[in-house]
C-alpha positions as CSV (number, residue, x, y, z in Angstrom):
1,M,0.0,0.0,0.0
2,R,1.3,3.4,-0.9
3,I,-1.1,5.1,1.5
4,G,-2.4,3.4,4.7
5,G,-1.4,0.8,7.2
6,M,-0.4,0.9,10.8
7,F,2.0,3.4,12.3
8,V,5.5,2.5,13.3
9,P,6.8,3.2,16.8
10,E,7.4,6.9,17.5
11,S,10.7,8.1,19.0
12,I,10.7,10.4,22.0
13,G,11.3,14.0,20.9
14,E,13.4,16.7,22.5
15,M,10.7,19.3,23.0
16,R,8.2,19.2,26.0
17,N,4.5,19.9,25.8
18,D,2.4,21.7,28.3
19,I,0.4,19.0,29.9
20,P,-2.9,19.9,31.6
21,D,-2.8,19.5,35.4
22,G,-4.2,16.2,36.5
23,L,-4.1,14.5,33.1
24,L,-4.2,10.7,33.4
25,F,-2.2,8.7,30.9
26,C,-4.1,5.4,30.2
27,M,-3.5,2.2,28.3
28,S,-6.2,2.9,25.7
29,G,-9.1,5.3,24.9
30,R,-11.7,2.9,26.4
31,C,-9.6,2.6,29.6
32,A,-9.6,6.4,29.8
33,L,-13.3,6.6,29.3
34,Y,-13.9,4.0,31.9
35,A,-11.7,5.8,34.3
36,C,-13.8,8.9,33.9
37,L,-17.0,7.0,34.4
38,A,-15.7,5.2,37.4
39,D,-14.7,8.5,38.9
40,M,-18.2,9.8,38.4
41,G,-19.9,6.8,39.9
42,C,-23.4,5.7,39.1
43,T,-26.6,4.2,40.4
44,A,-28.8,1.5,39.0
45,N,-30.9,4.2,37.4
46,S,-28.1,6.2,35.8
47,V,-28.7,6.9,32.1
48,A,-26.1,8.0,29.6
49,Y,-27.2,9.9,26.4
50,V,-24.9,8.4,23.8
51,P,-24.4,8.6,20.0
52,S,-25.8,5.8,17.8
53,Y,-22.9,6.4,15.4
54,T,-19.9,5.4,17.5
55,C,-17.5,2.5,18.3
56,E,-18.7,-0.5,20.2
57,T,-15.7,0.0,22.6
58,V,-17.0,3.4,23.6
59,L,-20.4,2.0,24.6
60,S,-18.7,-1.0,26.3
61,A,-17.1,1.5,28.8
62,Y,-20.5,2.9,29.7
63,C,-22.0,-0.6,30.0
64,K,-19.2,-1.8,32.2
65,A,-19.6,1.2,34.5
66,G,-23.2,0.3,35.0
67,Y,-25.0,2.9,32.8
68,R,-28.2,2.4,30.9
69,L,-27.9,3.7,27.3
70,R,-30.2,6.2,25.6
71,F,-29.2,6.9,22.0
72,Y,-29.3,10.0,19.8
73,D,-29.2,9.9,16.0
74,V,-26.6,11.5,13.8
75,D,-27.2,13.5,10.6
76,P,-25.2,12.4,7.6
77,E,-24.9,16.1,6.7
78,G,-21.7,17.0,8.4
79,L,-22.1,14.2,11.0
80,K,-24.1,16.5,13.3
81,P,-25.7,14.9,16.3
82,R,-29.5,15.0,16.3
83,F,-30.0,15.8,20.0
84,R,-33.5,16.0,21.4
85,I,-34.4,17.9,24.5
86,E,-37.3,15.6,25.3
87,D,-34.7,12.7,25.6
88,L,-33.0,14.4,28.5
89,D,-35.4,13.3,31.3
90,G,-33.4,11.1,33.7
91,V,-30.1,11.5,31.9
92,S,-27.0,11.6,34.1
93,V,-24.3,11.9,31.4
94,L,-24.1,13.3,27.9
95,S,-21.6,11.4,25.8
96,L,-20.3,14.1,23.4
97,C,-18.0,13.7,20.4
98,G,-16.9,15.1,17.1
99,Y,-16.0,13.0,14.1
100,Y,-12.8,12.8,11.9
101,G,-11.4,15.9,13.5
102,F,-14.5,18.1,13.1
103,S,-16.8,19.2,15.9
104,T,-20.3,19.9,14.5
105,Y,-22.5,19.4,17.5
106,D,-25.0,22.0,18.8
107,E,-23.1,23.9,21.5
108,T,-26.4,25.5,22.7
109,F,-27.6,22.0,23.6
110,V,-24.4,21.2,25.4
111,R,-24.9,24.4,27.4
112,L,-28.4,23.4,28.3
113,C,-27.2,20.0,29.6
114,H,-24.6,21.9,31.6
115,E,-27.2,24.1,33.1
116,R,-29.4,21.1,34.0
117,G,-26.5,19.5,35.9
118,I,-26.0,16.7,33.4
119,I,-22.3,15.6,33.4
120,I,-20.7,16.1,30.0
121,L,-18.1,13.5,29.0
122,H,-16.4,14.5,25.8
123,D,-14.9,11.6,23.8
124,T,-12.0,13.3,22.1
125,T,-10.6,10.4,20.2
126,H,-11.4,12.1,16.9
127,T,-10.9,15.6,18.2
128,P,-8.1,15.6,20.7
129,F,-7.1,19.2,20.1
130,A,-10.6,20.7,20.8
131,P,-12.1,19.5,24.1
132,D,-15.4,21.2,24.8
133,P,-14.9,24.1,27.3
134,L,-18.1,22.9,29.2
135,A,-17.0,19.3,29.5
136,D,-16.7,18.0,33.0
137,Y,-14.5,15.2,31.7
138,W,-12.8,14.5,28.5
139,A,-11.1,11.3,27.4
140,G,-9.7,9.7,24.2
141,S,-6.9,8.0,22.4
142,F,-4.0,9.0,20.2
143,R,-3.6,5.6,18.6
144,K,-5.3,6.8,15.4
145,W,-2.9,9.7,15.2
146,M,0.5,8.3,15.8
147,G,2.6,5.2,16.5
148,I,2.0,4.7,20.2
149,A,1.4,1.6,22.3
150,C,-1.0,3.1,24.8
151,G,-2.1,6.7,24.0
152,G,-5.2,7.0,26.2
153,V,-5.7,10.3,28.1
154,A,-8.3,11.4,30.6
155,H,-9.0,14.8,32.2
156,K,-11.2,16.1,34.9
157,A,-12.2,19.8,34.7
158,S,-12.7,20.4,38.4
159,G,-10.7,18.7,41.2
160,K,-8.7,15.6,41.1
161,F,-9.6,12.0,40.1
162,N,-10.7,9.9,43.0
163,I,-9.5,6.7,41.5
164,M,-6.2,4.8,41.3
165,L,-5.1,3.5,37.9
166,L,-3.9,0.0,37.5
167,E,-0.5,-0.9,36.0
168,P,-0.8,-1.5,32.3
169,D,-1.4,-5.1,31.2
170,T,2.0,-6.6,30.1
171,E,0.5,-8.9,27.5
172,H,-1.4,-6.0,25.9
173,L,1.7,-3.8,25.7
174,Q,3.8,-6.6,24.2
175,G,1.3,-7.2,21.5
176,R,1.0,-3.5,20.6
177,Y,4.8,-3.0,20.4
178,L,5.2,-6.2,18.4
179,A,2.6,-5.2,15.9
180,M,4.2,-1.8,15.3
181,E,7.7,-3.4,15.0
182,E,6.3,-5.9,12.4
183,R,4.9,-3.0,10.5
184,K,8.3,-1.3,10.6
185,Q,9.9,-4.5,9.2
186,A,7.3,-4.6,6.4
187,L,8.3,-1.1,5.3
188,E,12.0,-1.7,5.6
189,T,12.0,-5.0,3.8
190,H,9.0,-4.6,1.4
191,D,8.0,-8.0,2.6
192,A,4.2,-8.2,2.8
193,S,4.3,-11.1,5.2
194,F,5.3,-8.8,7.9
195,D,2.2,-6.7,7.3
196,E,0.1,-9.9,7.6
197,K,1.9,-10.7,10.9
198,A,1.3,-7.1,12.1
199,G,-2.4,-7.4,11.4
200,Q,-2.7,-10.7,13.1
201,T,-0.8,-9.5,16.2
202,F,-2.9,-6.3,16.3
203,W,-6.3,-8.1,16.2
204,T,-5.2,-10.7,18.7
205,T,-4.3,-7.9,21.1
206,E,-7.4,-5.8,20.3
207,L,-9.9,-8.6,20.8
208,R,-8.2,-9.5,24.1
209,L,-8.5,-5.9,25.2
210,R,-12.2,-5.8,24.5
211,N,-12.6,-8.6,27.0
212,M,-10.4,-7.3,29.8
213,F,-10.2,-3.5,29.7
214,G,-10.4,-1.6,32.9
215,M,-8.7,1.4,34.6
216,F,-5.3,0.6,33.2
217,G,-2.7,3.2,33.1
218,S,0.0,3.9,30.4
219,D,3.5,2.6,30.2
220,Q,6.3,5.2,30.7
221,Q,7.4,5.1,27.0
222,S,4.0,6.0,25.7
223,E,3.7,8.8,28.3
224,D,7.1,10.2,27.2
225,V,6.1,10.1,23.5
226,L,3.0,12.1,24.2
227,T,4.8,14.5,26.5
228,H,7.5,15.3,23.9
229,Y,5.7,14.9,20.6
230,D,5.6,17.8,18.1
231,F,1.8,18.2,17.8
232,V,2.1,21.7,16.2
233,S,3.8,20.1,13.1
234,M,1.3,17.3,13.1
235,I,-1.7,19.7,13.1
236,K,-0.2,21.8,10.3
237,K,0.6,18.7,8.1
238,R,-2.8,17.2,8.5
239,R,-4.6,20.4,7.6
240,E,-2.3,20.9,4.6
241,N,-3.0,17.4,3.4
242,F,-6.7,17.9,3.7
243,R,-6.5,21.1,1.6
244,T,-4.3,19.4,-1.0
245,I,-6.9,16.7,-1.5
246,A,-9.8,19.1,-1.6
247,S,-8.1,21.5,-4.1
248,N,-7.1,18.7,-6.4
249,V,-10.4,16.8,-6.7
250,S,-12.3,18.2,-9.7
251,R,-15.2,15.8,-9.8
252,Q,-17.1,13.4,-7.5
253,L,-18.6,10.5,-9.3
254,G,-20.1,7.9,-7.0
255,W,-18.9,9.6,-3.9
256,K,-18.8,12.8,-2.0
257,P,-16.7,14.1,1.0
258,V,-18.3,14.2,4.4
259,F,-16.6,17.6,5.0
260,Q,-16.0,20.0,2.2
261,Y,-14.0,22.6,4.1
262,L,-11.7,23.1,7.1
263,D,-12.9,25.4,9.9
264,E,-10.3,27.0,12.1
265,R,-10.5,24.4,14.8
266,A,-10.6,21.2,12.6
267,V,-7.6,18.9,12.6
268,P,-8.6,16.0,10.3
269,S,-8.0,12.5,11.5
270,H,-8.8,11.0,8.1
271,Y,-10.4,12.1,4.8
272,A,-13.9,10.8,5.3
273,L,-16.3,10.3,2.3
274,Y,-19.6,8.8,1.4
275,A,-19.6,6.2,-1.4
276,E,-22.7,5.1,-3.3
277,D,-21.3,1.6,-3.4
278,R,-18.8,1.4,-0.6
279,D,-17.5,-2.2,-1.2
280,K,-16.8,-1.3,-4.9
281,M,-15.0,1.9,-4.0
282,S,-13.0,0.3,-1.2
283,A,-11.8,-2.4,-3.6
284,Y,-11.0,0.3,-6.2
285,L,-8.9,2.2,-3.7
286,S,-7.1,-0.9,-2.6
287,G,-6.2,-1.7,-6.2
288,Q,-4.6,1.7,-6.5
289,G,-2.5,1.1,-3.3
290,I,-4.8,3.1,-0.9
291,K,-6.1,1.4,2.2
292,S,-9.5,2.5,3.4
293,T,-11.3,1.9,6.7
294,V,-14.9,1.8,7.8
295,Y,-15.6,3.5,11.2
296,W,-17.7,1.8,12.6
297,P,-19.9,-1.3,12.3
298,I,-23.2,-0.8,14.2
299,P,-22.6,-1.7,17.9
300,P,-24.5,-4.7,19.2
301,M,-26.0,-2.6,22.0
302,I,-28.3,-1.1,19.4
303,N,-31.2,-3.5,18.9
304,D,-33.1,-1.6,16.1
305,I,-30.9,0.6,14.0
306,S,-33.9,1.7,11.9
307,R,-34.9,4.0,14.9
308,Y,-31.8,6.0,14.0
309,P,-32.1,6.6,10.2
310,G,-29.2,9.0,10.0
311,T,-26.8,6.5,11.5
312,Q,-28.2,3.7,9.4
313,W,-27.5,5.6,6.2
314,I,-24.0,6.6,7.5
315,D,-23.3,2.9,8.2
316,H,-24.0,1.9,4.6
317,H,-21.9,4.6,3.0
318,I,-19.1,5.9,5.2
319,L,-15.5,5.3,4.2
320,S,-12.2,7.0,5.3
321,V,-8.6,7.1,4.0
322,P,-5.5,8.4,5.7
323,L,-4.1,11.9,5.3
324,D,-1.8,12.0,8.3
325,Q,1.7,13.4,8.8
326,R,3.4,10.4,7.2
327,Y,2.3,11.6,3.7
328,S,3.7,14.2,1.4
329,R,2.0,16.7,-0.8
330,S,2.6,14.4,-3.8
331,D,1.0,11.5,-1.9
332,M,-2.1,13.6,-1.4
333,E,-2.1,14.7,-5.0
334,F,-1.9,11.1,-6.0
335,L,-4.8,10.2,-3.7
336,A,-6.9,13.1,-5.2
337,S,-6.1,11.8,-8.7
338,V,-7.3,8.3,-7.7
339,L,-10.5,9.8,-6.3
340,D,-11.0,11.9,-9.4
341,A,-10.7,8.9,-11.7
342,Y,-13.3,6.8,-9.8
343,G,-16.4,6.2,-11.8
344,A,-15.0,7.9,-14.9
């Protein structure tokens, strides 16, 4: 693949970032979310208002913490949450998130929740550089942004966490580091068998995590990577790459971008698009050396997806491709040319 694939391990940089006071470094994003929820505490009647378009692992954290789930739909137009005031009766926590680096949620609704005393937990996995100012907690992961074994972070706006993180799971760490090293070997040797090994190692580790995650902390190396990483350059590169794609695509046949333009706060995690025939487009991109990903399958916690027509439509059409800091302007011009040629 010319574009796509796992990150290789990051080295520890020389600069030092300003880290928010009280920030917890966690083993993964779901561990960070669970740590926040455990810190809040809940009763048998606690209800979380959560997006229907999300990852199963996000909802698993709420379920493990003891929350009942109430879902809101998401509009395919700009991935804007379809909040409903009438859904708020009995809600304890609002699960807030942006998508693919863009925050399009209704800030007035968030303010209303804040005024009602509803706890706001902002999942910042896709928008780590723009936590909501009204969020009581925010948590997410940097694993989609860089080569890091852990990458989970959790923050509490007021006061300190009243929990104690566990030591990171040794087997999980070994699997994450091994997968990234196997990916590195694939790039160095051009031997595809190492990519196959990396994928197998990754999914063995991932599936195990889904069964055993908890309030696990980070290893020191991952914490050091985050503490010293050049995020300013990352942000600049990702925004430049998005603009390069957008400015070099002249036609959209059988697909359209989810987001047409960058606002001043957006830091794209991927280039997200809607495809009329997603399987066909994914296969076409793969044939051109571009790996695409679907975020996410419908979580099993949702019994009837037809109740959320926006999310149901998104689920059938969404596709994303990388545009991260690993790729040059010429890579993004190539990607744009491939998108341009689709359906021609």
